C-alpha positions as semicolon CSV with decimal commas, in nm:
position;residue;x (nm);y (nm);z (nm)
1;M;0,963;-1,049;-3,231
2;R;0,841;-1,407;-3,247
3;F;0,522;-1,302;-3,070
4;L;0,454;-1,035;-3,333
5;R;0,501;-1,288;-3,615
6;Q;0,248;-1,515;-3,447
7;L;0,007;-1,230;-3,382
8;L;0,012;-1,097;-3,739
9;P;-0,193;-1,380;-3,899
10;V;-0,452;-1,355;-3,622
11;A;-0,480;-0,978;-3,667
12;M;-0,508;-1,012;-4,045
13;A;-0,781;-1,274;-4,012
14;A;-0,972;-1,053;-3,771
15;L;-0,948;-0,752;-4,000
16;F;-1,015;-0,911;-4,335
17;G;-1,190;-1,237;-4,250
18;S;-1,511;-1,089;-4,120
19;S;-1,759;-0,911;-4,338
20;V;-2,047;-0,685;-4,252
21;V;-2,378;-0,802;-4,391
22;A;-2,642;-0,536;-4,450
23;A;-2,991;-0,608;-4,329
24;S;-3,219;-0,715;-4,612
25;E;-3,498;-0,490;-4,490
26;P;-3,509;-0,180;-4,270
27;R;-3,548;-0,246;-3,901
28;C;-3,776;-0,024;-3,696
29;F;-3,883;0,008;-3,339
30;P;-4,235;-0,109;-3,260
31;E;-4,500;0,159;-3,308
32;K;-4,562;0,211;-2,936
33;F;-4,197;0,183;-2,832
34;M;-4,110;0,442;-2,568
35;F;-3,759;0,580;-2,535
36;G;-3,639;0,684;-2,192
37;S;-3,343;0,833;-2,018
38;A;-3,217;0,880;-1,665
39;T;-2,978;1,101;-1,474
40;A;-2,819;1,102;-1,133
41;S;-2,868;1,417;-0,929
42;Y;-2,508;1,417;-0,806
43;Q;-2,375;1,415;-1,163
44;V;-2,622;1,654;-1,321
45;E;-2,830;1,881;-1,101
46;G;-2,591;2,087;-0,891
47;A;-2,780;2,336;-0,669
48;V;-2,671;2,156;-0,354
49;K;-2,858;2,380;-0,110
50;E;-3,155;2,492;-0,320
51;G;-3,509;2,378;-0,383
52;G;-3,523;2,160;-0,074
53;R;-3,246;1,932;-0,197
54;T;-3,070;1,748;0,083
55;S;-2,727;1,587;0,078
56;S;-2,699;1,257;-0,104
57;I;-2,462;0,982;0,006
58;W;-2,221;1,102;-0,264
59;D;-2,232;1,458;-0,130
60;D;-2,143;1,325;0,215
61;F;-1,876;1,091;0,080
62;C;-1,684;1,359;-0,110
63;R;-1,688;1,593;0,190
64;E;-1,543;1,323;0,417
65;K;-1,243;1,250;0,192
66;P;-0,964;1,512;0,198
67;G;-0,878;1,636;-0,152
68;M;-1,187;1,480;-0,310
69;K;-1,363;1,718;-0,548
70;C;-1,735;1,755;-0,496
71;A;-1,993;1,803;-0,769
72;N;-2,170;2,094;-0,599
73;V;-2,226;2,261;-0,935
74;A;-2,202;1,954;-1,163
75;D;-2,374;2,030;-1,497
76;D;-2,593;2,280;-1,312
77;F;-2,908;2,146;-1,475
78;Y;-3,112;2,292;-1,189
79;H;-3,039;2,645;-1,318
80;R;-2,979;2,576;-1,688
81;Y;-3,258;2,338;-1,790
82;K;-3,443;2,610;-1,985
83;D;-3,135;2,657;-2,205
84;D;-3,117;2,287;-2,282
């Protein structure tokens, strides 16, 4: 109980002591800024034995461990990319 009494002022200060300050002007990305993204085949592609895909180290790892679930289908992006 003593701990909670000591923690309460700290929590109150954290909640009410800080304020959010709005930016005075809008912030934008530079004109030629390029956004990017990345994926990992094990987590996204699926299609383990199609299109010339060979086993990755993660494919091998999950097959070596009993009870480990493999991502053979994953998000199945290989077959579903046109629907995306």
